[in-house]
C-alpha positions, 0 to 999 in steps of 0.5 A: 503242481505242487500236489502232483509233485508230492503224489509222484514222490509218494509213488516213488517211495512206495515203489522203492520200498517194494523193490527193497522188500523184494530184494532184501526183505527190508521193512522199515519200523514205521511201516512194520507197526502196521502190518500184523505178524503172521503166525509162527510155524515150524520154520520159526522154532529155534535150534541148531543150524541145519545143513542141507541133507544132513540136518542137524545131526552134525552136532553129534559128529563135529560139535560137543555132543555124544550119542551116549549122552543124548539125555544131556544133549537135549538139557543143553538144547533147552537151555540154549533155545528155550522150551521148544526146539527144532531139529532136522533129521537127514533129508531135513525132516523136522523133529520138535522137542518140547519140555513145557508141561502144558505142551506135553499134556496137549500133545499126549491128550491129542492122540486118537484111536491108534496113537502114532509112535515113530518106529525104530526104523532099523528094527522094522527094516530088519524084520521085514527082511526076515519073513521066515521069522517075523510077520510084522514089524512087532507091537512096538513098531507097528502102527494103526489097525495092525498095531491095535490087533497085535496089542489086543491079541497078545497082551490081554493077560499081561495087563490083567490085574487078576493075572499079576495079582495071582503071580505075586507069591512067585515074585516074592519067592524069587525076590527072596532067593535074590536076596540070598544070592546077594549074600552069597556073592558079597565081598567081605560080607557086604560089598557088591562091586556091580549090581547090574548083572544081578539086577539083570538076573532078577529081571530075566528070572522073574520075566521067564517065570511069568511069560513061560510059567516056570523058573529057569534057575538064573539065580544060581549060587555059582553066578549067572548061567551061560544063557542069562549071560549071553542074553544080557550081552545080546540085549545090551548090544542090541540097544546100543545098535538101535541108538547108533542106527537112529543117530548115525548116517542111514548108509545101513539101508545101502549096505551093512554098516558096523552099527546095522550089523551089530543090530542084526547080531543082537536080534539074531542072538536074542531070538535064538536064545529066547527060542531055546527057552520057548521050546523047552516048554513043559507042563508048567508052561502049559499052565501059564496064563500069559503063554497060553493067551499068546498061544491061543491068539488068532494071529500069525504064529510068527507073531506069537514067537516074536512077542514072547521074544520081545517080552523076555528081552524087555524084562532083562533090560528095563526091568534090570535098569529100574531095579538099579535106579530104585536101589541106588536112590534108596541106598543114597538116602538112609533116612528114607530106608528107616522111614519105610521100614517103620511104615512097613512094620505098621502095616502100610505100603503108602511110603513104599509106593511113594519111594517107587514113584519118586524113583520113576520121577527122578530117574525114568528109564524111558525119559522121553516119549515120542509121538507123531501129531494127528492134528494141528497143535499150538505149542509154546506159541508155534503152530505144528502141523499134523504129521509132525514128529514130536519128542515130549521130554518128560524126564527133563520136565520132572527136574524142572523146579517149576513142576516139582519143588526141589526137583533134583532131590529124591523126596518120597514124601512129596507123594503123600500127606498134604502134598499128594494131590499137587504132586499127582496133578502134576505128574499125570503127564510127566511121570510117565516111565511106561508111557501113557494112554493106549500105547502104555507099556503092557508090562507096567503093572508087572514091573511095579509089582516086582519093585514092590516086592523087591524094595520091601524085602530088601529094606527088611533084610539089609542096611544098603548103601550106595558107594559112588555117584551114579552115572548115566549113558544113553543106550536108546534108554537111560542106563547106568554107566559103569559098575554100580557098587553097593554095600549090603549089610545083614540086619540083626533080627 
């Protein structure tokens, strides 16, 4: 009798536990110890509160975060939530940010034959609306076989060591003229109140010389030409509009919002101005290996024009910013200038390349790399399904002392001597300002050679000093905020 009563009590207790679990999710500790926890998935990843439809984008509208400081936003999110953070875009689509070195390496190694990069949706949308100009969304925004065909058809000469090697004398000549331009535009024989427009002029002149095969005269002694100024403004506004359409509400799909209108105006201006340069092609242009390789490509003529336009726009913006970052860092470290000059005088470029690598590590123009996972992955203990958008925050990882000693300091010596092997091993999947793998920026070798020529010439001709702390803002890429003032004093030879 007693046994029957106890059985009834057990059954009742189990029944009550089942009801409690169904209703409120209650699981007593003594029972939970015997139940194996299920795998952690995307839904378990910590992050800001997600609202229906709006996702987590509300943090930019009602919180303390700003579109202009997205790089600082993510630093704060990682501090709050740990090395893996979940955001949700509009319509609650998850986007996973990672900063752990092992996670970043795992994601980048997992890319397949055609790595998938999330497109800049507003640009792809606009270009599809202009079939008179564009046959596709372009190399940056296309995927799969279409992307592969564009890449292989349009960039073979741009990525060729032979092509860039043969262009070195022209780079050196342009850099020497730029140093002359610095002298002519100094105030009181030393002061440049803003290095940015001068860096953009150099970027535009050297890019046009490479792509179009001829000098355009953007380094004139009386300041930048109207074309150079207009291109610089158009490219800057274009990148700002890309940022605002990406992080803002997508009402631009329904009507022309201010941000989408600015994007269209930027695209139109860049295309028109670059087309003017292309249409003035002369005999020198016909000898340009890059220009001719594009013209001869067995693809739609609209793709050829769009590719040249994109090459020129990238040169004025990304190369210009890289020049500013490098010279500012060197201008803030007089001892590095002295050590570099000594190394160059000894016929070595080891320290020169170390300075450039360290600038890429400390201030990368592209601080984050986006991928769409092509297979299921485990990241920081969470299981991520294929097809998930992943943001690899390599720039922030480079400022982590767990990855680099004294990570916030500019120390070129970490790239040479006994530190070299350790640094390069850590840097392989972190110091990636041009991306990595099959979708690496085709202009990487060209940009590196320009910076090598620039820094070696500037350090020989000037004592240069950064006047103020460099501030940054997010313009879809990392960019200097406000004027970048520097002193350039002639060296007595």
